[in-house]
C-alpha positions as CSV (number, residue, x, y, z in Angstrom):
1,S,15.3,65.2,-13.7
2,S,14.3,64.3,-10.2
3,Q,10.7,65.2,-11.3
4,A,10.6,62.1,-13.6
5,V,8.8,59.2,-12.1
6,S,10.9,56.1,-12.6
7,E,9.5,53.2,-14.5
8,I,9.4,51.0,-11.4
9,E,7.5,53.7,-9.5
10,K,4.9,53.8,-12.3
11,R,4.7,50.1,-12.2
12,R,4.2,50.1,-8.4
13,K,1.4,52.6,-8.8
14,R,-0.3,50.6,-11.5
15,L,-0.1,47.4,-9.5
16,L,-1.3,49.1,-6.3
17,W,-4.3,50.4,-8.2
18,R,-5.0,46.9,-9.5
19,A,-4.7,45.4,-6.1
20,K,-7.3,47.9,-4.6
21,C,-9.8,47.7,-7.5
22,R,-10.6,44.0,-7.8
23,G,-14.3,44.6,-7.3
24,W,-14.5,42.3,-4.2
25,L,-14.4,44.3,-1.0
26,E,-12.5,41.9,1.2
27,L,-9.8,41.3,-1.4
28,D,-9.6,45.0,-2.3
29,V,-8.9,45.9,1.3
30,L,-6.6,43.0,1.9
31,M,-4.5,43.2,-1.2
32,G,-4.6,46.9,-1.3
33,T,-3.3,47.2,2.2
34,F,-0.6,44.5,1.5
35,A,0.4,46.4,-1.6
36,E,0.7,49.7,0.3
37,K,2.9,48.1,2.9
38,N,5.1,46.1,0.6
39,L,5.3,47.4,-3.0
40,G,7.7,50.2,-2.1
41,A,10.4,47.6,-1.2
42,F,9.7,45.2,-4.1
43,D,12.1,45.0,-7.0
44,D,11.1,44.1,-10.6
45,A,11.3,40.4,-9.9
46,R,8.9,40.6,-6.9
47,L,6.6,42.9,-8.8
48,D,6.4,40.2,-11.4
49,L,5.4,37.7,-8.7
50,F,2.8,40.1,-7.4
51,E,1.5,40.6,-10.9
52,E,1.1,36.9,-11.2
53,V,-1.1,36.9,-8.0
54,L,-3.1,39.8,-9.4
55,E,-3.9,37.7,-12.5
56,L,-5.6,35.0,-10.4
57,E,-9.4,34.8,-10.0
58,N,-11.0,36.4,-7.0
59,P,-12.9,33.3,-5.9
60,D,-9.7,31.2,-5.9
61,L,-7.8,33.8,-4.0
62,F,-10.6,34.1,-1.4
63,K,-10.6,30.3,-0.9
64,W,-6.8,30.2,-0.5
65,F,-6.7,33.2,1.9
66,T,-9.6,31.8,4.0
67,G,-8.0,28.3,4.1
68,Q,-11.1,26.7,2.4
69,A,-8.7,25.4,-0.2
70,A,-4.9,24.7,-0.3
71,V,-2.7,27.0,-2.4
72,P,-1.9,25.0,-5.5
73,E,1.5,23.5,-6.1
74,E,2.4,25.8,-9.0
75,L,1.9,28.9,-6.7
76,K,4.0,27.5,-3.8
77,D,7.2,28.9,-5.4
78,N,5.7,32.4,-5.6
79,E,7.2,34.1,-2.5
80,V,4.8,37.0,-2.8
81,M,1.8,34.7,-2.7
82,A,3.3,33.0,0.4
83,S,3.8,36.5,2.0
84,L,0.2,37.4,1.2
85,V,-1.1,34.2,2.8
86,E,1.0,34.9,5.9
87,Y,-0.2,38.5,5.9
88,V,-3.8,37.3,6.0
89,K,-3.1,35.0,8.9
90,S,-1.3,37.6,10.9
91,D,-3.6,40.4,10.1
92,H,-6.9,38.6,10.4
93,G,-6.1,35.9,13.0
94,S,-8.0,32.9,11.6
95,G,-8.2,34.4,8.2
96,L,-10.9,36.2,6.2
97,H,-14.5,35.2,6.7
98,D,-17.4,35.0,4.4
99,K,-19.8,37.8,5.3
């Protein structure tokens, strides 16, 4: 029925929740907002890539997003990671800042 939520919708909701609940305010806001804007258009392949990013450690993500460290080679092929980095630059000008 049209009432049934599709598997991909369930997955998007779950990933959105994970993006917003990282326990690190700047990343919760940043990744949650990115997820809200983009997950609706992501297919399973891109959701897989986003899930890969969600598995990464907060301190690492923060360093990459703030430009304190370069994104490692193995992540350069992840187009969702690249989109996130671009999103941080466009949304936060010079990037995130340590409070």
